[in-house]
C-alpha atoms as one frame of an Amber mdcrd trajectory, in Angstrom:
protein
-102.418  31.258 -52.924-105.657  32.630 -51.307-105.742  35.488 -48.815-105.989
  33.015 -45.854-102.763  31.335 -46.684-100.839  34.778 -47.071-102.276  35.953
 -43.768-101.276  32.691 -42.086 -97.512  33.101 -43.523 -97.416  36.611 -42.388
 -98.637  35.688 -38.853 -96.075  33.063 -38.694 -93.241  35.146 -39.811 -94.265
  37.984 -37.325 -94.114  35.561 -34.481 -90.779  34.249 -35.515 -89.298  37.703
 -35.719 -90.627  38.721 -32.218 -89.180  35.438 -30.810 -85.808  36.135 -32.343
 -85.778  39.573 -30.839 -86.857  38.504 -27.576 -83.959  35.863 -27.387 -81.450
  38.654 -28.436 -82.904  40.954 -25.781 -82.597  38.419 -23.161 -78.987  37.250
 -24.108 -77.272  40.627 -24.750 -75.704  42.469 -21.773 -76.675  46.290 -21.912
 -73.703  48.321 -22.888 -73.917  50.456 -19.824 -73.555  47.339 -17.677 -70.524
  46.163 -19.257 -67.546  45.885 -16.902 -69.917  46.675 -13.947 -69.470  44.655
 -10.846 -71.469  44.529  -7.485 -70.888  43.720  -3.856 -74.089  41.847  -3.208
 -73.281  38.337  -2.112 -74.723  35.718  -4.398 -75.682  38.205  -7.161 -74.738
  37.463 -10.611 -72.181  40.251 -10.684 -71.234  39.781  -6.783 -67.715  39.129
  -5.525 -67.998  35.470  -6.191 -68.591  36.028  -9.747 -66.020  38.927 -10.519
 -63.382  36.365 -12.027 -66.052  35.083 -14.520 -67.311  38.307 -15.722 -64.550
  39.188 -17.943 -61.418  37.528 -19.192 -59.174  40.171 -17.810 -60.745  39.732
 -14.375 -59.591  36.093 -14.065 -57.191  36.944 -11.210 -60.173  37.467  -8.970
 -60.717  33.710  -8.957 -57.435  32.165  -9.824 -55.002  34.474  -7.831 -53.099
  33.218  -4.965 -52.116  36.586  -3.529 -55.424  38.275  -3.386 -56.465  41.005
  -0.824 -57.949  41.846   1.497 -56.917  39.549   4.258 -57.409  38.897   7.940
 -54.210  40.054   9.739 -53.845  37.732  12.486 -50.951  38.379  15.167 -50.039
  34.799  15.402 -48.985  34.714  11.760 -47.151  38.249  12.037 -43.426  38.532
  11.983 -42.032  41.597  13.925 -39.207  43.444  12.315 -37.526  46.661  13.393
 -38.718  49.971  11.532 -35.700  51.656  10.107 -37.272  54.162   8.038 -38.342
  51.926   5.153 -41.766  54.037   4.761 -41.378  57.694   4.211 -44.089  60.131
   2.872 -43.575  63.254   0.605 -46.995  64.319   0.220 -48.003  68.009  -0.873
 -51.124  69.924  -1.519 -52.475  69.757  -5.115 -55.777  70.190  -7.053 -58.279
  67.362  -6.897 -61.594  66.306  -7.831 -64.413  64.248  -5.886 -65.627  61.283
  -7.808 -68.528  58.930  -7.533 -67.884  55.833  -9.534 -71.077  54.116  -8.418
 -69.091  51.511  -6.246 -67.015  54.052  -4.234 -66.215  57.570  -3.508 -62.741
  58.744  -4.315 -60.599  61.799  -4.349 -58.598  61.949  -7.506 -55.452  64.489
  -7.531 -55.214  66.151 -10.742 -52.033  67.932  -9.966 -48.556  66.481  -8.247
 -49.730  65.403  -4.725 -46.247  63.981  -3.881 -45.209  60.426  -3.246 -44.649
  57.503  -0.662 -41.288  55.810  -0.627 -41.041  52.454   0.517 -37.593  50.293
   0.663 -36.154  53.145  -1.407 -38.648  53.137  -4.059 -40.912  56.138  -4.870
 -44.581  55.660  -5.654 -46.726  58.585  -6.639 -49.955  59.408  -4.972 -53.029
  59.453  -7.511 -56.142  59.035  -5.625 -57.678  57.841  -2.413 -61.176  56.151
  -1.721 -63.312  54.585   1.167 -64.761  51.279   1.765 -67.428  50.615   4.279
 -67.263  48.342   6.300 -63.342  48.001   6.380 -61.976  45.328   3.966 -58.964
  44.197   6.069 -59.467  42.643   9.396 -57.145  42.717  12.406 -57.634  39.278
  14.524 -61.001  38.694  12.977 -62.329  42.055  13.684 -63.720  44.323  10.924
 -63.888  47.882  11.500 -66.433  50.399  10.283 -64.563  52.221   7.536 -61.067
  51.870   5.514 -59.306  54.518   3.555 -56.916  53.588   0.596 -54.296  55.894
  -0.443 -53.393  54.570  -3.951 -49.944  54.935  -5.474 -48.452  54.100  -8.892
 -45.032  53.211  -9.873 -43.098  54.710 -12.844 -45.174  52.557 -15.223 -48.373
  53.992 -13.901 -49.352  50.583 -12.544 -51.006  50.613  -8.870 -48.180  49.159
  -6.919 -48.544  50.679  -3.284 -51.596  51.287  -1.273 -51.513  52.686   2.329
 -54.685  51.605   4.318 -56.045  53.468   7.325 -58.888  51.674   9.409 -61.614
  53.657  11.406 -63.941  52.854  14.121 -67.024  54.829  14.947 -66.440  57.945
  17.127 -65.341  61.450  16.549 -65.853  62.811  13.030 -62.919  62.348  10.626
 -61.438  65.858   9.688 -60.178  64.622   6.311 -63.468  63.152   5.165 -65.335
  66.317   6.493 -63.774  68.359   3.766 -65.947  66.690   1.033 -69.331  66.637
   2.613 -70.845  69.044   0.361 -69.366  67.358  -2.927 -70.434  63.872  -1.694
 -74.017  65.079  -0.877 -74.243  66.702  -4.428 -73.208  63.180  -6.029 -75.762
  60.954  -4.309 -76.789  58.342  -6.631 -75.267  59.608  -9.595 -71.899  58.779
 -11.375 -69.702  61.807 -11.955 -67.410  64.400 -10.260 -67.048  67.677  -8.577
 -64.027  70.046  -8.661 -62.624  70.487  -5.131 -59.638  72.642  -5.621 -56.501
  72.299  -3.417 -56.490  69.051  -1.260 -53.653  68.327   1.004 -53.110  64.609
   1.310 -51.275  65.081   4.557 -54.512  65.889   6.195 -55.776  62.309   5.997
 -53.012  61.666   8.576 -51.891  58.298   6.878 -48.397  59.637   6.721 -47.857
  59.413  10.324 -47.895  55.714  10.221 -45.088  54.511  12.608 -46.249  50.904
  13.269 -47.790  49.199  10.189 -48.280  45.743   8.721 -46.974  45.042   5.151
 -47.782  42.124   2.756 -47.945  41.433  -0.929 -51.378  41.423  -2.359 -53.642
  42.581  -4.920 -56.338  45.144  -5.836 -59.498  44.524  -4.006 -61.603  45.511
  -6.966 -61.511  43.950 -10.467 -59.101  43.246 -12.270 -57.585  42.203  -8.915
 -54.096  42.518 -10.365 -51.417  41.121  -7.884 -49.092  43.999  -8.122 -49.850
  45.595  -4.754 -47.454  46.424  -1.643 -49.927  46.892   1.178 -49.280  49.116
   4.118 -51.798  48.980   6.760 -51.456  51.352   9.586 -51.749  49.560  13.085
 -53.318  52.705  14.605 -57.033  52.939  14.234 -58.597  56.445  13.790 -62.193
  57.455  14.400 -65.080  58.551  12.006 -68.657  59.686  12.692 -71.515  57.352
  11.939 -73.134  60.082   9.780 -69.984  60.157   7.709 -70.079  56.385   7.176
 -73.882  56.613   6.307 -73.214  59.335   3.798 -70.600  57.378   1.907 -73.149
  54.367   1.739 -76.033  56.658   0.635 -73.857  58.350  -2.198 -72.961  55.153
  -4.036 -75.476  52.736  -5.856 -77.469  50.403  -4.040 -75.198  47.274  -5.056
 -72.103  49.063  -3.319 -73.648  50.354  -0.031 -71.471  47.747   1.708 -68.391
  47.870  -0.674 -66.010  45.630   0.989 -64.578  42.614  -0.684 -64.669  39.342
   1.273 -61.376  38.386   3.078 -59.149  36.205   0.810 -57.076  33.220   1.774
 -53.517  34.085   2.974 -51.984  31.060   1.010 -48.598  31.077   2.990 -47.823
  34.801   2.501 -45.715  36.489   4.993 -47.050  39.395   6.970 -44.585  41.851
   8.467 -45.119  44.333  11.565 -42.772  47.156  11.373 -42.589  48.290  14.897
């Protein structure tokens, strides 16, 4: 075999190796992207695609009791409020976390519980969506707070929702301005110290909507009793803008599209 042939064989082998590497690089999902989801409509990881990204997220596309929904008065059944919802919140240590797709307050101590129809659910965290995820008679508000509770099996089973419109600043959110600002565009958390969940004022719900639904983020499990406060609060435009600036670009508008009601009943406790 002459030198020319050896050189040709080596060149072919090198080209084949580089071609295989290019295929692997294109086909593989980077480790840091595994489990990520986005809110940009039409993107590869947008809301329409959540149910295809991972097997355990299939409910996002196959579920029949998905959230959020549009709460339309003509579909609501009014029932008397006989104290079915009770709050037993208390101050506890907490952290402020930027997950990339939302800003959350996570209580590291015992922050109390909410009781619905005689069952207690422990408060573990709250987070914000802007714009709001739930609609009332087709109207989408500017911000929505979710107070997340788990059952005795540590499964998210009760979420209390508070809607906001642009107006006066929200005192609860104002507590975390410094921590949120320090977390702009970076995943991580900051210690906050003692946070009183009662200052979110969601425990003052007297008139509220109730329906059975799901998590509004993957895996979209249909395990959630939803309580949506009928009273709308206010939030400053600057506060909403800070929440959007802090998260990653794909989550600046981190509201999941409205899902079909599929015959579910919506109650208004009055």
